[in-house]
DOVO-426511 format. One record per atom (N, C-alpha, C): x, y, z; residue in three letters. Coordinates in steps of 0.05 Angstrom, whole numbers, plus 32768, in hexadecimal, padded with zeros to 4 digits. Layout:
BEGIN
XYZALA;...
END
This chain:
BEGIN
8C2F79577465MET;8C2B7964747DMET;8C3B797D747CMET;8C2C79967482LYS;8C3879B0747FLYS;8C4579B4749DLYS;8C5E79C17499ASN;8C6E79C674B2ASN;8C7179E574B2ASN;8C6479F274C3LYS;8C667A0F74C6LYS;8C7E7A1774DBLYS;8C897A0474E5GLN;8C9F7A0A74F9GLN;8CBA7A1474E8GLN;8CC37A2974F3VAL;8CDC7A3474E4VAL;8CF07A3A74F6VAL;8D087A2D74F4GLN;8D207A327507GLN;8D2C7A4B74FDGLN;8D2D7A5D750FPHE;8D3A7A77750DPHE;8D597A767516PHE;8D6A7A7E7505GLN;8D897A7E750AGLN;8D937A997502GLN;8DA27AA47518ASP;8DB37ABC750FASP;8DD17AB4750FASP;8DDB7AB774F7TRP;8DF67AAD74F2TRP;8E0A7AC474F8TRP;8E007ADC74FFGLY;8E117AF07504GLY;8E227AF974EAGLY;8E3B7B0874F0LEU;8E4C7B0F74DALEU;8E5A7AF674CFLEU;8E557AF074B6ILE;8E5F7AD774ACILE;8E687ADC748FILE;8E7D7ACF7487ASP;8E897AD1746CASP;8E727AC97458ASP;8E707AD57440TYR;8E5A7ACF742ETYR;8E5B7AB27426TYR;8E727AAA741DLYS;8E777A8E7414LYS;8E6E7A767428LYS;8E787A7B7441GLU;8E6F7A6A7455GLU;8E537A6A7459GLU;8E447A817458ALA;8E277A82745BALA;8E197A737445ALA;8E247A79742DTRP;8E197A6D7416TRP;8E1A7A4C7416TRP;8E317A43741DASP;8E357A277421ASP;8E217A1A7438ASP;8E1E7A29744DARG;8E0B7A1F7464ARG;8DEF7A227456ARG;8DE87A347449GLN;8DCE7A37743BGLN;8DC87A1E7427GLN;8DDC7A187419GLU;8DDB7A037404GLU;8DD779E87413GLU;8DE579E57428ALA;8DE079CC7437ALA;8DC379C77443ALA;8DB879DE744FLEU;8D9D79DB745ALEU;8D8A79D77443LEU;8D8E79E6742CPHE;8D7E79E57414PHE;8D7D79C7740BPHE;8D9479BC7409ALA;8D9679A173FBALA;8D89798B740FALA;8D8E798F7428GLN;8D81797E743CGLN;8D64797F743AGLN;8D5979967436THR;8D3B799A7434THR;8D30798D741ATHR;8D3F79947403VAL;8D35798773E9VAL;8D38796B73EAVAL;8D4D796073F5ASP;8D53794273F8ASP;8D3B79347407ASP;8D347941741FLEU;8D1F7935742FLEU;8D0379387421LEU;8D01794D7414LYS;8CE7794E7404LYS;8CE3793B73EFLYS;8CFB793673E0THR;8CFA791F73CETHR;8CF4790473D8THR;8D00790073F1HIS;8CFF78E873FEHIS;8CDF78E27403HIS;8CD278F77412ILE;8CB778F57416ILE;8CA578F073FEILE;8CAC78FE73E9ARG;8C9D78FA73CEARG;8CA078DD73C5ARG;8CB978D473C6ASN;8CBE78B873BEASN;8CAE78A273D0ASN;8CAD78A973E9MET;8C9F789773FCMET;8C81789773F5MET;8C7778AE73EELYS;8C5A78B073E7LYS;8C55789E73CDLYS;8C6878A273BAMET;8C65789273A0MET;8C66787473A6MET;8C79786D73B8ALA;8C7D785073BDALA;8C66784273CCALA;8C56785373DCTHR;8C40784973EATHR;8C25784C73DBTHR;8C27784E73BFGLU;8C10785573AFGLU;8BF9783F73B7GLU;8BE1784B73BCGLY;8BCE783B73C2GLY;8BC7783773DFGLY;8BDA783C73EEASP;8BDB7838740CASP;8BDD78567417ASP;8BD2785A742FGLU;8BD37873743CGLU;8BF278767448GLU;8BFD788C743ETYR;8C1A788F7448TYR;8C1978A27463TYR;8C2578967476GLU;8C2678A5748EGLU;8C3F78B7748FGLU;8C3478D2748DGLU;8C4978E6748BGLU;8C5578EC74A6GLU;8C6B78E174ADASP;8C7878E774C9ASP;8C8F78F774C4ASP;8C94790174ABGLU;8CAB791474A5GLU;8CA0792D7498GLU;8CAC7941749FALA;8CA5795B7492ALA;8CBD7969748DALA;8CBE797C7478THR;8CD4798A7471THR;8CD979A17484THR;8CF279A6748BPRO;8CF779BD749FPRO;8CF879D8748FPRO;8CF879EC749EASN;8CF97A087495ASN;8D0C7A1774A6ASN;8D1B7A2A749CTYR;8D2F7A3A74A7TYR;8D2C7A59749FTYR;8D307A6774B3LEU;8D337A8674AELEU;8D4D7A9174BALEU;8D617A9874A6VAL;8D7C7A9F74B1VAL;8D7E7ABD74AEVAL;8D877AC974C2PHE;8D927AE574C1PHE;8DB17AE774C3PHE;8DBD7AF874B4CYS;8DDA7AF974B7CYS;8DE47B1774ADCYS;8DFF7B1974ADGLU;8E087B3074A2GLU;8E247B277496GLU;8E2D7B35747FHIS;8E457B2D7472HIS;8E597B427471HIS;8E727B3A7473PRO;8E877B4D746APRO;8E827B56744BPRO;8E8D7B6D7444HIS;8E8B7B7A742AHIS;8E897B637413HIS;8E757B5F7404VAL;8E747B4E73EEVAL;8E5F7B5873D9VAL;8E677B5473C1TYR;8E537B5573AATYR;8E4B7B3B739FTYR;8E317B36739CTHR;8E297B1D738FTHR;8E187B227376THR;8E1D7B147363LEU;8E117B157347LEU;8DFE7AFC7343LEU;8DE47B03733FGLY;8DD17AF0733AGLY;8DD27AE2731CGLY;8DC27ACD7319LYS;8DC57ABF72FFLYS;8DBD7AD272E6LYS;8DAB7AE372E9SER;8DA57AF672D2SER;8DB27B1072D4SER;8DC87B1072E3GLY;8DD77B2972E5GLY;8DEC7B2C72D0GLY;8DF77B4472CDLYS;8E0C7B4B72B9LYS;8E267B5072C9LYS;8E3C7B4172C6PRO;8E537B4872D2PRO;8E5F7B6372D2PRO;8E577B7272BAGLU;8E607B8D72B9GLU;8E527B9F72CCGLU;8E3E7B9672D8HIS;8E317BA772EDHIS;8E437BA97309HIS;8E587B997309LEU;8E697B9D731DLEU;8E7F7BB17311LEU;8E817BC8731DLEU;8E937BDE7314LEU;8EAF7BDD731FLEU;8EB67BC9732ELEU;8ED27BC77338LEU;8EE07BB0732CLEU;8EFA7BB57326ASP;8F0C7B9E731EASP;8F167B907336ASP;8F297B7C7333GLU;8F337B6C7348GLU;8F417B80735DGLU;8F517B927352LYS;8F5E7BA47362LYS;8F4A7BB47372LYS;8F367BBE7367GLY;8F247BCE7374GLY;8F137BC17389GLY;8F0F7BA47385LEU;8F027B947399LEU;8F147B9473B2LEU;8F2F7B8F73AFLYS;8F407B8E73C4LYS;8F447BA873D4LYS;8F447BBE73C5GLU;8F447BD973D2GLU;8F297BDA73E4GLU;8F137BD273DBLYS;8EFD7BD673EALYS;8EF97BC073FFLYS;8F0C7BAC7400LYS;8F097B957412LYS;8EF17B87740ELYS;8EE97B8373F5ALA;8ED17B7573EDALA;8ED67B5D73DEALA;8EC37B4A73DFSER;8EC67B3073CFSER;8EAD7B3173BCSER;8EB07B1E73A6TYR;8E9C7B1E7392TYR;8E977B00738ATYR;8E7B7AF97389TYR;8E727ADF7383TYR;8E5C7AE0736FTYR;8E5D7AD37356PRO;8E477ACA7347PRO;8E387AB57355PRO;8E207AB7735AILE;8E127AA4736AILE;8DF77A9A7358ILE;8DE97A877366ASN;8DD17A79735AASN;8DB57A867362ASN;8DB27A9E736BARG;8D997AA8736FARG;8D907AB97354ARG;8D797AC27357GLY;8D707AD37340GLY;8D787AF17345GLY;8D747AFF7331GLY;8D797B1F7335GLY;8D967B247329GLY;8D9C7B3C732EASP;8DB67B487323ASP;8DCB7B4A733AASP;8DD97B5D733AILE;8DF07B62734EILE;8DE77B717366ILE;8DF07B69737ETHR;8DEB7B787396THR;8E037B7773A8THR;8E017B8973BDTYR;8E147B8A73D2TYR;8E0A7B8373ECTYR;8E1C7B7373FCHIS;8E167B6E7418HIS;8E2D7B787429HIS;8E267B7F7441GLY;8E3B7B8B7452GLY;8E327B8F746EGLY;8E467B98747DPRO;8E3F7B9F7499PRO;8E297BB4749APRO;8E177BB174ADGLY;8DFF7BC474B1GLY;8DE87BBD74A0GLY;8DE87BA47495GLN;8DD07B9B7485GLN;8DC57B817490GLN;8DAC7B7C7491ILE;8DA17B657498ILE;8D9B7B547481ILE;8DAA7B3C747DVAL;8DA67B2B7467VAL;8D967B157473VAL;8D7F7B0C7465GLY;8D6F7AF9746CGLY;8D6F7AE2745AGLY;8D707ACB7462TYR;8D717AB27450TYR;8D5A7AA0745ATYR;8D417AA27451PRO;8D2D7A8E7456PRO;8D317A727447PRO;8D347A5E7453ILE;8D367A457446ILE;8D1D7A36744DILE;8D087A38743DLEU;8CED7A2F7444LEU;8CE67A1D742DLEU;8CD47A067435ASP;8CC579F87423ASP;8CAC7A05741FASP;8CA87A157409LEU;8C8E7A217406LEU;8C747A117405LEU;8C7979F67401ASP;8C6379E47406ASP;8C5779E67420ASP;8C6779EF7435ASN;8C5D79F0744EASN;8C4D7A0C7453ASN;8C507A1D743FPHE;8C437A3A7440PHE;8C2F7A3E7429PHE;8C3B7A447414PHE;8C2D7A4973FAPHE;8C407A4773E3PHE;8C367A3A73CETHR;8C497A3673B7THR;8C437A4B73A2THR;8C4E7A6473A8ASP;8C4B7A787396ASP;8C647A8C739AASP;8C777A8B7388ILE;8C917A99738BILE;8C8D7AB8738AILE;8C797AC1737DHIS;8C757ADC737CHIS;8C687AE77396HIS;8C587AD773A1LEU;8C4B7ADC73BDLEU;8C617ADC73D2LEU;8C747AC973CFTYR;8C8A7AC473DFTYR;8C9A7AE173DFTYR;8CA27AEA73CBLEU;8CB27B0373C7LEU;8CA37B1A73D4LEU;8C8A7B1D73CCARG;8C777B3173D7ARG;8C757B2F73F6ARG;8C767B177400THR;8C727B14741DTHR;8C8B7B1C742CTHR;8CA27B177421LEU;8CBA7B20742BLEU;8CBE7B3D742BLEU;8CB47B4A7413GLU;8CB47B657411GLU;8CA37B727425GLU;8C8A7B68742BGLU;8C777B73743FGLU;8C827B71745AGLU;8C917B5E745FALA;8C9F7B5C747DALA;8CB17B737482ALA;8CC17B7A746CVAL;8CD37B8F746EVAL;8CC27BA9746EVAL;8CAD7BAD7460ILE;8C9E7BC7745FILE;8C917BC97479ILE;8C887BB37486GLN;8C7C7BB774A1GLN;8C917BBC74B5GLN;8CA97BB574B3THR;8CBE7BBC74C6THR;8CC57BD774C4THR;8CC87BE274ABLEU;8CCD7BFF74A8LEU;8CB77C1174B4LEU;8C9D7C0774B2ALA;8C877C1774BCALA;8C897C1874DAALA;8C957C0574E7ASP;8C9B7C067504ASP;8CAC7C1D750DASP;8CB97C2874F8TYR;8CCB7C3F74FCTYR;8CBF7C5774F2TYR;8CA77C5674E9GLY;8C997C6E74DCGLY;8CA37C7474C0GLY;8CAE7C5F74B3LEU;8CB87C627497LEU;8CA67C557485LEU;8C9A7C647470GLU;8C867C58745EGLU;8C947C517444GLU;8C9A7C357442ALA;8CA47C29742CALA;8C8E7C1A7417ALA;8C977C107402GLY;8C837C0273F0GLY;8C937BF373DAGLY;8C867BF073C6ARG;8C917BE073AEARG;8C937BF27398ARG;8CA57BE87385TYR;8CAA7BF9736DTYR;8C9F7BE47357TYR;8C897BEB7346PRO;8C7F7BDB7333PRO;8C957BD0731FPRO;8C967BB77319GLY;8CA87BAB7306GLY;8CC57BA47315GLY;8CC77BAB732DTYR;8CE27BA4733BTYR;8CDB7B977356TYR;8CEE7B86735DTHR;8CEC7B7A7379THR;8CF67B8E738CTHR;8CF37B8373A5GLY;8CFF7B9673BBGLY;8CED7BAA73C9GLY;8CF87BB873DBVAL;8CE97BCC73EBVAL;8CF47BE773E5VAL;8CE37BFA73E0TRP;8CEA7C1773D6TRP;8CDD7C2C73E5TRP;8CE97C4373E5PHE;8CDE7C5A73ECPHE;8CD97C6C73D3PHE;8CC37C7C73D3ASP;8CBA7C8F73BEASP;8CBD7C8273A3ASP;8CB17C6C73A1ALA;8CB17C5B7388ALA;8CA47C687372ALA;8C927C7B7378ASP;8C817C8A7365ASP;8C8C7CA2735AASP;8CA77CAA7362ASN;8CB27CC27357ASN;8CD07CBF7354ASN;8CDE7CD6734DASP;8CFA7CD57345ASP;8D0B7CD3735FASP;8D017CD27377LYS;8D117CCD738DLYS;8D127CAE7394LYS;8D097C9D7384ALA;8D067C80738BALA;8D237C767395ALA;8D227C6673ABARG;8D397C5B73B4ARG;8D337C4173C4ARG;8D457C2E73C2LYS;8D417C1373C9LYS;8D4E7C0F73E5LYS;8D417C0173F7ILE;8D4B7BFB7410ILE;8D507BDE7415ILE;8D447BCE7406CYS;8D467BAF740ACYS;8D447BA373EDCYS;8D5A7B9173E8ALA;8D587B8273CFALA;8D527B6573D4ALA;8D457B5673C2LEU;8D3F7B3D73C2LEU;8D497B2D73ACLEU;8D547B1573B1GLY;8D5D7B01739BGLY;8D5C7AE573A6GLY;8D4B7AD4739BVAL;8D477AB873A6VAL;8D4D7AA37393VAL;8D507A8D739DARG;8D517A75738EARG;8D3A7A637397ARG;8D2C7A527386CYS;8D187A42738FCYS;8D187A29737FCYS;8D1A7A127387SER;8D1979F8737BSER;8D0879E47388SER;8CF579D7737BARG;8CDE79C67389ARG;8CD179D573A0ARG;8CCF79ED739DTRP;8CC17A0073B1TRP;8CD17A0473CATRP;8CEA79FD73CAVAL;8CFD7A0273DEVAL;8D0D7A1B73D8VAL;8D0E7A2F73EATHR;8D1C7A4573E5THR;8D387A4A73F1THR;8D477A5D73E6MET;8D607A6273F5MET;8D677A8273EAMET;8D7D7A8C73F5HIS;8D827AA773F2HIS;8D6D7ABA73FBHIS;8D6A7AD173F3GLY;8D527AE07403GLY;8D557AFE73FFGLY;8D5A7B0E7415PHE;8D5A7B2C7413PHE;8D737B387420PHE;8D767B51741AALA;8D8A7B607427ALA;8D7F7B7C742EALA;8D7D7B817448PHE;8D6F7B987454PHE;8D817BAC7460PHE;8D857BC27453ASN;8D997BD7745CASN;8D907BE57475ASN;8D9F7BE07488ILE;8D9A7BEF74A3ILE;8DAE7C0474A8ILE;8DC77BFE74AFASN;8DDB7C1474B4ASN;8DF17C0C749FASN;8DEB7C087487THR;8DFC7BFF7471THR;8E0B7C167466THR;8E257C12745EASP;8E377C257452ASP;8E2D7C277436ASP;8E1F7C3B742FLEU;8E127C397414LEU;8E257C4173FCLEU;8E3E7C4A7405ASP;8E527C5073EFASP;8E577C3873E0ASP;8E557C1F73EDTYR;8E5E7C0673DFTYR;8E4C7C0373C6TYR;8E337C0B73C8PHE;8E207C0873B1PHE;8E2A7C187399PHE;8E3A7C2D739BLYS;8E467C3C7385LYS;8E597C2C7373LYS;8E617C15737AASN;8E737C057370ASN;8E657BEE735BASN;8E4A7BEF735CILE;8E3A7BDD734CILE;8E227BED733EILE;8E177BE07329VAL;8DFB7BE67322VAL;8DE87BD87332VAL;8DDD7BE2734BPRO;8DCF7BCF735APRO;8DB77BC4734FPRO;8DB57BAA734ECYS;8D9E7B9A7343CYS;8D997BA07326CYS;8DAE7BA97319GLY;8DAB7BB372FEGLY;8D9E7BCB72F7GLY;8D9A7BDB730AILE;8D887BF57309ILE;8D9B7C0B730EILE;8DA17C1A72FBASP;8DB57C3172FAASP;8DAA7C4A72FEASP;8D907C4D7302ASP;8D857C697303ASP;8D747C6E731DASP;8D797C5B7332LYS;8D6A7C5C734ALYS;8D7E7C5D7363LYS;8D787C6A7376ASP;8D887C6C738FASP;8D867C5373A2ASP;8D977C4D73B4VAL;8D967C3B73C7VAL;8D987C4973E2VAL;8D887C3F73F7THR;8D877C4E7410THR;8D887C397428THR;8D897C447440SER;8D8B7C327458SER;8D757C3E746CSER;8D717C2F7482MET;8D627C3D7498MET;8D6F7C5274A7MET;8D8B7C5074A8GLN;8D9C7C6474B4GLN;8D997C7F74A5GLN;8D9A7C7F748AARG;8D967C95747BARG;8D7B7C9F747DARG;8D677C90747CGLU;8D4B7C9A747BGLU;8D457CA67497GLU;8D4F7C9A74ADLEU;8D487CA574C9LEU;8D5E7CBA74D3LEU;8D727CBD74C5ASP;8D887CCD74CCASP;8D917CC774E8ASP;8D957CAD74ECARG;8DA17CA27506ARG;8DAA7C857501ARG;8DBC7C7C7512LYS;8DC37C607511LYS;8DAB7C50751FLYS;8DA67C397515VAL;8D8F7C28751DVAL;8D9B7C0E752DVAL;8D8A7C08753EASP;8D907BEC754EASP;8D8A7BD5753CASP;8D9D7BC97532GLU;8D977BB17520GLU;8D8A7B9B752DGLU;8D937B987547GLU;8D857B807552GLU;8D677B857558GLU;8D5E7B9E755BGLU;8D437BA5755EGLU;8D357BA07543GLU;8D417BAA752FVAL;8D357BA37514VAL;8D347B87750FVAL;8D467B787511LYS;8D457B5A7511LYS;8D2C7B4D751DLYS;8D2A7B587538HIS;8D137B4C7548HIS;8CF87B53753BHIS;8CF67B6C7531LEU;8CDD7B757525LEU;8CD87B657508LEU;8CED7B6574F9LEU;8CEC7B5874E1LEU;8CE57B3D74E3LEU;8CF07B2F74F4LYS;8CED7B1174F9LYS;8CD07B0D74FFLYS;8CC47B1D7510GLY;8CA97B1C7519GLY;8C957B207501GLY;8C9C7B3374F1HIS;8C897B3774D9HIS;8C897B2074C6HIS;8CA37B1674C1ILE;8CA47B0174B0ILE;8C947AE774BAILE;8C987AE374D3ALA;8C8A7ACB74E1ALA;8C6B7ACF74DCALA;8C607AE874E3GLY;8C457AEB74E2GLY;8C397AEC74C7GLY;8C477AF774B2LEU;8C3D7AF57498LEU;8C3C7AD9748ALEU;8C507AC77493PHE;8C507AAF7487PHE;8C417A997499PHE;8C3A7AA474AFGLY;8C2B7A8E74C3GLY;8C417A7B74CEGLY;8C587A8774D3MET;8C6F7A7374DDMET;8C6D7A7074FEMET;8C777A587504GLU;8C7B7A577523GLU;8C9B7A567524GLU;8CA87A6B752CLEU;8CC27A6D752DLEU;8CD07A617545LEU;8CE57A507543GLU;8CF47A467557GLU;8D117A507556GLU;8D1A7A59756BGLN;8D367A64756DGLN;8D487A4D7572GLN;8D607A4C7561LYS;8D737A387565LYS;8D837A40757DLYS;8D877A2C758DALA;8D957A2F75A7ALA;8DB27A3675A3ALA;
END
């Protein structure tokens, strides 16, 4: 049974490790339930299995204090700060279990963690990434900003076809048994100087930008969240439920 209902949660400003632990718990619960349902189907071989259970889905938005995270395929040397430098920048650092290289999270950025069973939607990880990108592209279009994709790279970009290419949203996900975690980081009013301390996503010859920089004004982050949430729901065919 496919479950299109998705519980939306806004965790606000939250320590990265705390958010990671909470993600892992939701992810593990979903994978365990999925395994249970599969085992029940196998145990009732030859009989019709009454599917009275469905895997849950979550869409989490949050914001982190200054932190650098390194994906499984990343290179530690892409962090250009030593321990002293991290302390001076009041930033933390975590090697984590998503794909991709190094990135930065911090205030003024919308971080999205979809914890979805893709069996409820579509089992295509490339389509999943492109759909998340499209939601960001549509949100930027709401502000009159024309963004797109850069061939060969994930994320959302401006001017990808020329030497002014700059990235506004990074993606890095983990998927096991078609259950996802981690997600995207969308720069709204982000302090872009923090990106100077890394080789962002392992790309050393492209710029990073934000909505504030592109529009030359501070942007209402709650408004962006509302629009982005709506685009994600529409593109995936979700029925969003707000956590009380």
